[in-house]
N, C-alpha and C positions, 0 to 999 in steps of 0.2 A: 587612642585618639583623645585629645583634650575635649572635655564636654563642659560648656558654659550653660548654666541654667539660670535664666533671668526670672526672678520671682516677682509676683504681683506685690505691690506695697499694701500692707495691712493697716497702716496708720491712717486715721481720719485726716481729711484735707491734704492728702498726698497724691498728686497726679504726675509727678516727675518720673523720669526713667533715665538710666545711665547709659543707654546705648540706643541709637536710632536704627531704623530698618536698613539703611545703607551700611551701617557698621556691622550689622548681623551678616549681611551679604558678603562683606569683605572678610569676616572671620571664616565663614563657610568656604569661601573661595580658597583660603589657605589651609583648609583641612580641619578646622575646629568645628565640632558638633555643637549646635546651638538649639536649646529649647527655651521658649518664652511662654510664661504662664498667661492665660487669659486674664484680662482685668477690665471691669466695666468703668473704671475711673481713670485709667492711664490716659495721658494727654494724646498719645498716639495709639490708634486702634490696633487690635490684635491682627486684623486682616492685613495690615501693612507688613507686619512681621512674617505672616504666613506667605505673603507674596515674595518676601525676600529670601525664603527658603527655610525658615525656622520651623521646628515642630512646635505646635501649640498644645500646652498642657493645661489641665484644670487649675483654676485659681487656688493658691495655697497648697499645692501638691508637692512642694519641694521636699518635704520631709520624707517622701517615698522615692525621691530621686536616687539613681544609682550612687553607690557609696563614693565613687571616684569623681562625681560631678562637682563642679565649683559653683556654688550658689551665689548669685550676684543680685544685690538689691541696694537700696540707699538708706532708708531709715530703719528703726528698730524692728526686731522680730516680735511676734506675739509673746507676751510675758506669761508663758504657761509652765515654765520651769523644766521643760523637757531637755534632756541632754542633747548636745549638738555634736553630731558625728561627722558632718561634712566640713569642707573648707568653705568659708564664707567671705565674700567681699562686700563690705558695707561700712557705714559710719557707726562705730561701736560705742563711742563716748564712754570708754571703760578704763582709761589710763591716768585719770587725774583724781582718783579717790572718790568718784561718784558711787553712791550706794548701789544704784541700778547697774552700774558697770561691773561691780564686783559680782553681782548675781549672774550677769551675762558670762563673765569669765569662768565662773564656777560651772556653768552649763557646758562650756567648751571643755573644761577639765574633765567633767564627768562623762562626756561623750567621745572624747578623743579627737574632736575637730580642731580647726585652726581659724583664727580671725585675721584677715588681711584688711586692716582698718584703712579706709580711704583717706582719713585725715593724716595718716602716717605713711602715705605712699609718696616717697621722696626720691629726688635724684641724688647724685653723688655729693652735691653741695648742701643737702638738707632742705632744699626747697620743694614744696609740694608740687606734684606734677599735674594735678587736676583738682579744681576747687570750684564751688558755687559762689565764691566770695563776692565777686562784683555785684551779682544780682541780690545777694543777701544785703549788701550795703545799700544798694539802690532802694530795695523794697523796705528795708529797715528805716531809712531816712524818711521815706514816704509815709509809713504808718506813724512814725513819731511826729511828723508834722501834722497829720490828721488829728492826732491826739492833742497837740498843742492848740490847734484851731478850736477843738471841742472844749478844751480847758478854758480858753479865753472867753468862750461863750457861756461858761458855767455849766457845761453838759459833760456827761461821760463820753469817752471815746467810743464811737459806734463800732459794731462788728465789721470785720473785713472779709472779703472773698477774693476769688481770683480775678485778675485783670487780663484782658485779651492781649495786651501789649504794654511795653514801657511807656509808649506815647499816651495811652489811655490813663495809666496810673499818674503820670506827670500832670495831665490836664485836671484830673480830679483833685490833686493836691493844690494846684494853683488856684482852682476855684474855691477850695475850702479856706485857703489863707486870705483870700479877698484883699490882696494887695498889702497885707502885713508882711514884714520881712524881719523876723527875729534873727539874731546872730547865733552862730553855731561854732562849737569846737569839735574837731575830729581828731582823735588820737589813733594813730595807725594810718595816717593819711596817704602814705606812699604804697601801702599794700592793696591787694585786690578789693578787700572789703571797704577800706577807707576811700579808695578811688570811686567806688560805686556810690557811697554816701555823699561824698563831696560833689559828684556830678549831679545827683538829683537836687541837692540843696542849691547849687549855683544855677541850675536850669530853671528853678522857680524864684530866683532873685535874692537868695540869702547871701550874706557876707560870711565866709567860712575861714576860721583860723585853723591852719593845718599843722599838726604836730606828728612827729614820728620819733624814732629812737633817739635822735640828738636832743630833743626837748625833754625827754623823760629819763635820760641816762642818770640824772642825779638821784633818782629813786624816790622823790617826794619829800614833803607833801606838795600838793599841786593846787594852791588856792585859786589859780586861774580858772579851774573848772567851774568854780562857783560864780565867776564873773560873767559867764555866758548864759544865754537863755536855754540853749540846747547843747547837750553833750552827747557825742556818739563814741562809744567804746568799740573799736575795731581791732583790738589786740587779742590774739589768741592766748588764752590763759596757759601759762607754763610756770614751772618752778622759777622763782625770782621775779615774776611779774609784779610791779609795784601796785599799791592801792591808790586808785584815782578818786574814789568816793568813799570816805570812811563811814563807819557805822553811826557816828555822831553828826552826820551832815545836817540833820533836821534842826539842830541847835545852832547852826552857824548862819551868819548873815549871807545871803545868796541871791543872785539873780536867777539861778538855775531853776527851771520849771519842768524840763523834760530830759530824761536820760534814755537814750536809745542804746541799750546794751545788745548790740548786734552780734558780738562774739558769743554772748548768751551762754554762760556756763555757771549758773548761780550755785549749784551744789558741788562745784569743784573746790578743792582746798585752795586753789590759786586765783579764784575770782577777784578781780580788782574793784568790784562794785559791791559794797557791803551793806546796802540799805534795803535789800530784798533777798528772798531765798527760794523763789520758784519761778518757773517759766510762765509766760502769759499765753493767751490763746487767740485764735481768730475771733471767737465770740466775745472775749474780754481782753483787748490788746494791751492794756496797761494795768499796773498795780499802783495804787496811791501809797507812796512811801512816806510822805510828809503832808501836813496841813499847815495853812497860814504862814507863809504862802504855800500853795500846793506844789508837790513834786511827784510826777508820775514816771514810772519806769516801763518802757516797752521792751519785752524780752521774749518775743516769739522765736521758737527755735527751728522753724522750717520756712523762713522768710522767702527763699527763692521759689517756693511752691506757689506764691501769690502770682507769679508769672511763669507757669510751668513750661510753656512751650519754648520761650526764649532761653530760660535757664537750662532746660534739658539739652537743647541744641548746643549751647556753649560748653557745658560740662562733658557731654558725650564726645564732642570734637577733641577736647583735651585728653580724654582718657583712652580713646580708641587706639592710638599707637602703642599703648602699654598693654591693653587687652590682647593685641596681636602677639605679645611676647609670653602669653600664658603657658605655652609649651615649655618655657624655661622658668617656671614659677619659683624655683628655689634660688634664683639669682636676680640681679638688678633691683628694680623698684620693689618687686614682690619679695625677694629675699630680705631686703631691708625691713619691709613691713612685718615679715615673719619674725625677725629679730626683736622688734618691739613686743610682739605677742609673746614670744618665748620668755622674755625678761619679766613681763607682768604676770604671766600665768603661774610662774614660780612663787609669786607673792600672795596668791589667792588664799584667804583664810576662811571664806564662807563655807 
C-alpha cells in the first residue's frame, strides 16, 4: 500500500499545507494510507485531518516513518545534516547551483533517498502542474507597495504578518498608498506569478506595463526597467535567463525605487537581479541596495504564506489529481521529477 506521510513544516512563519482534509479522504478512499503530523501552526487543524481518516503522528516524527513512506511537505527540512533515506516531495531549491541545495542533495546521496521537487513536477509539455505562483505574485506586489509607501515617508518597511484574506491585504495596501499611484513594470506578466502581481497592482489603481517572453527575447540590456518606479521580477531563474538589473544599477540614472523579486532566487547562478545577494524576511521585508535615490529590494521567499488559507486551498486543488497517481510514482509527473533528481544527484561534489 502506498503510504503518504504529511510532515509538519519546521520553518518559521510557515502555516501552509499541500493537501486539504478532503484530499486526504479522497486518497484514503482509493487505498492510499495517509499519516499527518500534528502541527500547532498549520492553517488547518489536525482534528480536521483526523476526521478525514488520517492517522495523526507527533510533530517532526517523519524521520522514524516506515522506510517506504513518501514524506510530503512544502518548505525546507531542518538543516541538521542527517542522511535522507525516504522519498520526499517538497520544494528543494537544489538544482540551480544554490550552496544549500548542494548540501541537501548530498544528504539524499548519503541516505539513498529521492527528491521529487515540486518545482519540477511537470506535464508532458514541461509546464508545472501545481504552483503557488499566483499568490506569490499577489503578496509580493502587496509587500513591495507597502515598502514603497514607507520609503516615500522616509521610514523603513514595517514587518509583515499573515492576512486573513486577499481582500484584507488589498485594503491595507490601498490605505498605505493613500491615493499615490506609482507605475510598475511586471516581467513575466503572462505567467501565474506575473498575473498575481498585476492583479494586485491594478486593483489598487496602478498603471502596469506588462512584459513577457516577446519583450525580453533580445536578451538585454533593458533600460526600460530603470524608467519605472517599481519593477516586479516574475521570471523563474533558469539557464539563459537574461539579467534585468545589473550590478552597477546604483550608478545609473533611474526612476526605479522598489524591486519586487518575487521569483526570489538570489543565490542561484541564474538570478536576473544582481544588486542583492540574500532573501529578506517577514521582520525585515526589504534590503536597501542603493542610496540617493533609494532602491529597496523585496525578496521574501515564502510569500504565499502571508495568505496561508487561500494559497493552500489553491495549491492543494492543483496537486491532488497527481497525488492520486502516487501508486505509479515511477511514471508521469513523478517519473519526470525523478529524472531531474537523478541528473543532479550525479553532479553532487559536497
